[in-house]
KEFI-816937 format. One record per residue (C-alpha): z, y, x. Coordinates in pm, whole numbers, padded with zeros to 5 digits, always signed. Layout:
BEGIN
ZYX...
***
This chain:
BEGIN
-00390-01387-02728-00605-01621-02486-00670-01502-02105-01022-01382-02058-00986-01286-01705-01193-01475-01475-01004-01631-01221-01296-01745-00976-01426-01586-00645-01763-01483-00668-01673-01332-01021-01375-01119-00756-01669-01055-00543-01884-00922-00820-01564-00699-00937-01541-00543-00573-01880-00415-00579-02073-00704-00424-02023-00908-00105-02106-00631+00112-01771-00413-00026-01564-00693-00006-01694-00762+00377-01594-00417+00443-01260-00438+00274-01173-00715+00500-01286-00569+00817-01117-00238+00796-00780-00428+00646-00806-00589+00956-00895-00346+01206-00611-00127+01049-00352-00437+01119-00429-00422+01446-00335-00066+01522-00111+00077+01225+00185-00131+01295+00186-00010+01654+00077+00381+01625+00432+00480+01749+00443+00272+02021+00098+00361+02166+00235+00738+02175+00538+00656+02339+00399+00378+02596+00042+00529+02661+00051+00864+02625+00454+00859+02737+00591+01091+02421+00940+01102+02310+01015+00879+02025+01153+01197+01849+00814+01352+01897+00584+01091+01807+00825+01022+01480+00768+01357+01352+00369+01370+01457+00324+01047+01233+00534+01200+00963+00368+01521+00979+00036+01343+00937+00171+01148+00661+00230+01502+00487-00105+01621+00528-00230+01285+00399-00101+01338+00062-00206+01732+00028-00545+01621+00065-00482+01400-00200-00591+01626-00514-00915+01709-00329-00969+01349-00321-00948+01315-00657-01187+01614-00752-01482+01484-00514-01387+01101-00675-01503+01279-00970-01793+01457-00833-01962+01205-00625-02039+00902-00527-01722+00651-00501-01838+00399-00269-01889+00707-00036-01514+00817-00077-01431+00504+00062-01663+00482+00354-01558+00880+00403-01183+00744+00421-01295+00467+00675-01521+00697+00900-01225+01004+00939-01037+00702+01091-01269+00631+01315-01223+01008+01433-00888+00937+01453-00902+00671+01693-01199+00845+01901-00931+01140+01934-00644+00888+02003-00885+00708+02264-00942+01047+02478-00577+01190+02397-00460+01254+02799-00103+01116+02837+00192+01409+02740-00061+01625+02504+00104+01564+02154-00124+01831+01983-00369+01557+02043-00199+01252+01924-00095+01479+01645-00409+01547+01543-00519+01196+01590-00235+01091+01319-00336+01323+01122-00664+01198+01095-00574+00847+01040-00311+00974+00766-00550+01127+00598-00821+00810+00591-00532+00572+00491-00388+00775+00217-00715+00842+00084-00861+00483+00078-00629+00302-00215-00728+00598-00489-01076+00587-00342-01072+00174-00366-00902+00152-00672-01206+00418-00852-01472+00167-00710-01281-00093-00871-01237+00065-01202-01593+00193-01211-01806-00155-01198-01508-00386-01371-01357-00352-01739-01048-00467-01905-00836-00754-01744-01121-00846-01536-01013-00497-01346-00661-00610-01323-00783-00923-01136-00983-00747-00909-00764-00504-00806-00501-00745-00760-00727-00948-00536-00833-00622-00319-00430-00567-00290-00448-00985-00190-00729-00926+00061-00579-00635+00205-00240-00799+00251-00400-01104+00422-00624-00872+00679-00300-00640+00762-00079-00939+00827-00422-01122+01032-00447-00761+01278-00094-00749+01310-00037-01091+01428-00332-01059+01678-00195-00681+01790+00178-00928+01845-00006-01148+02057-00205-00871+02246+00081-00689+02324+00205-00842+02663-00154-00648+02788+00054-00362+02786-00074-00019+02775-00436-00170+02825-00401-00379+02499-00298-00101+02309-00573+00095+02429-00796-00165+02325-00641-00257+02028-00727+00116+01935-01081+00070+02026-01134-00252+01835-00957-00059+01554-01223+00230+01545-01529-00009+01556-01393-00204+01251-01327+00120+01014-01703+00215+01159-01843-00125+01053-01658-00159+00732-01799+00245+00662-02121+00137+00713-02097-00143+00492-01890+00034+00202-02188+00342+00199-02428+00099+00154-02326-00015-00185-02394+00348-00316-02205+00336-00619-02240+00656-00821-01919+00748-01037-02089+00681-01371-02257+00313-01231-02167+00175-01563-02084+00304-01951-01792+00004-01998-01540+00165-01711-01579+00499-01957-01539+00314-02286-01289+00086-02167-01041+00386-02016-00811+00531-02300-00704+00903-02259-00340+00832-02298-00103+01156-02401-00038+01345-02043+00330+01272-02150+00268+00905-02076+00096+00951-01728+00394+01203-01630+00599+00941-01709+00413+00681-01494+00352+00862-01202+00783+01013-01199+00864+00571-01265+00638+00523-00951+00801+00735-00697+01115+00486-00747+00943+00216-00838+00746+00250-00507+01058+00185-00268+01026-00173-00309+00712-00120-00078+00942-00029+00206+01217-00287+00146+01068-00553+00382+00958-00337+00633+01271-00084+00656+01566-00195+00449+01619-00548+00527+01539-00526+00896+01830-00216+00919+02071-00421+00767+02075-00751+00886+02076-00619+01204+02333-00364+01145+02526-00474+00915+02552-00853+00894+02508-00894+01303+02200-01134+01177+01930-01259+01437+01572-01032+01424+01430-01397+01344+01555-01331+00990+01345-00989+00955+01073-01122+01067+01075-01459+00836+01159-01239+00554+00850-01032+00650+00614-01327+00716+00702-01456+00358+00652-01101+00200+00294-01131+00311+00236-01488+00256+00353-01473-00124+00161-01127-00187-00173-01295-00053-00108-01598-00216+00055-01469-00530-00118-01133-00633-00399-01226-00828-00265-01552-01005+00088-01372-01110-00142-01087-01250-00392-01307-01434-00087-01494-01584+00085-01177-01741-00245-01040-01890-00124-01202-02191+00135-00876-02169+00020-00502-02226-00007-00341-01877+00316-00135-01987+00547-00449-02071+00453-00593-01739+00536-00269-01567+00861-00255-01719+00925-00628-01652+00872-00535-01266+01182-00261-01290+01390-00506-01449+01307-00780-01186+01359-00490-00882+01666-00419-01052+01820-00746-01061+01675-00790-00681+01885-00451-00596+02188-00597-00759+02135-00960-00585+02101-00724-00239+02428-00609-00292+02577-00924-00396+02433-01088-00077+02530-00825+00162+02894-00818+00058+02905-01167+00197+02916-01043+00534+02825-01275+00837+02712-01617+00807+02604-01668+00422+02501-01287+00441+02190-01333+00613+02034-01670+00384+02138-01481+00065+01932-01181+00176+01624-01409+00230+01692-01557-00115+01710-01230-00312+01363-01130-00110+01181-01340-00282+01299-01168-00590+01232-00856-00495+00902-00975-00379+00791-01118-00697+00872-00780-00858+00692-00586-00610+00390-00775-00682+00455-00764-01083+00449-00394-01036+00146-00367-00816-00094-00585-01028+00031-00340-01288+00079-00018-01183-00295+00081-01060-00377-00110-01366-00206+00133-01632-00349+00455-01458-00677+00331-01497-00627+00234-01872-00447+00574-01936-00668+00791-01715-00992+00954-01921-01324+00858-01742-01405+01195-01643-01103+01240-01460-01038+00897-01316-01035+01024-00996-00791+01301-01027-00544+01063-01198-00555+00785-00935-00554+01067-00671-00176+01163-00846-00087+00798-00893-00109+00776-00461+00022+01104-00413+00364+00970-00593+00314+00651-00400+00284+00829-00080+00592+01024-00162+00821+00759-00214+00684+00617+00120+00767+00934+00322+01103+01010+00140+01217+00618+00148+01268+00583+00517+01533+00848+00557+01707+00792+00264+01723+00415+00346+01858+00488+00704+02115+00761+00550+02254+00560+00312+02542+00288+00340+02434-00015+00203+02615-00044-00113+02559+00321-00182+02176+00192-00103+02136-00077-00378+02364+00058-00601+02126+00404-00643+01811+00199-00636+01921-00037-00889+02043+00311-01108+01743+00471-01044+01483+00175-01117+01683+00078-01468+01658+00441-01562+01289+00494-01456+01233+00158-01664+01395+00266-01971+01197+00603-01938+00887+00340-01945+00975+00122-02252+00976+00429-02496
***
């Protein structure tokens, strides 16, 4: 089969919904990267809340964001999809404003700010995917979704680097980062809203979406809960194991995280385009096999102990990142392909709900299980999910 997907910057910008929308994505990602990794630090350092209280408030915010997803899906199917994207950004603007207005020691105001930020962060992926699905079709849509993920990872990474460099400024720097985040989200929201993209903007998007059988969608959503664990491996599992089990320098963890970000940014689109010669389901099955192999690789690497353990974990992390790239490039695209056009928003919201459940559960599971049990469990469940998708 000939690959017909366009892989040119201008084509991808058009696929995003135009230059204004693409700029809004970049600005939003940069602003979010300034604050999101340091929200816990803001609660502890600036507001003088205890770490357990701050963490509980943030967890409750994630759960509340998940509860809102069905309503987001219905809104996407009824109204202007770019408006939902803008709304997800405006909710975060309000969240930042509440955060800046929160006096020290006021946990409920911090919880409210975290709630608003959580709702905005949870709603954005489904809304963005709906926008892309509305203006593109076929394999061009897959490339556009992949490019959006690469752009967002780049913005988050740059924002986090800028924030890290500013942390020496203490509480004043954290407040400034929060204010800049709010301003960036406001600018991004205005740009996204100006696109004015309705749900029925193109007939192509509607005719391209196959009304796949409900069991296939349920199987995909169930498998996604397992697959999405890979997203927290570089951020939680590997740093924890490297430091506590292998007694390795934190530099290894930082290097793996940076490498993961760079690989996603540079390879997400090319790998997605390369694999477009295969069906989306086949590609998702391949992702599961690669992830399973990486988990078994981590099991072997951690058994090496001090010395060779850390370099081995770093090497295997490249395989895990490749599995993540294949998974991210095919999973959302498969949802847009299976969902009927009139229910695309609801299908995407359920998919993001399954991802959110995984991201909410994974920190507890990762930090509770021993390394051997963790990697064995992940390898087994991922292989079972892959087998279910293959049939």
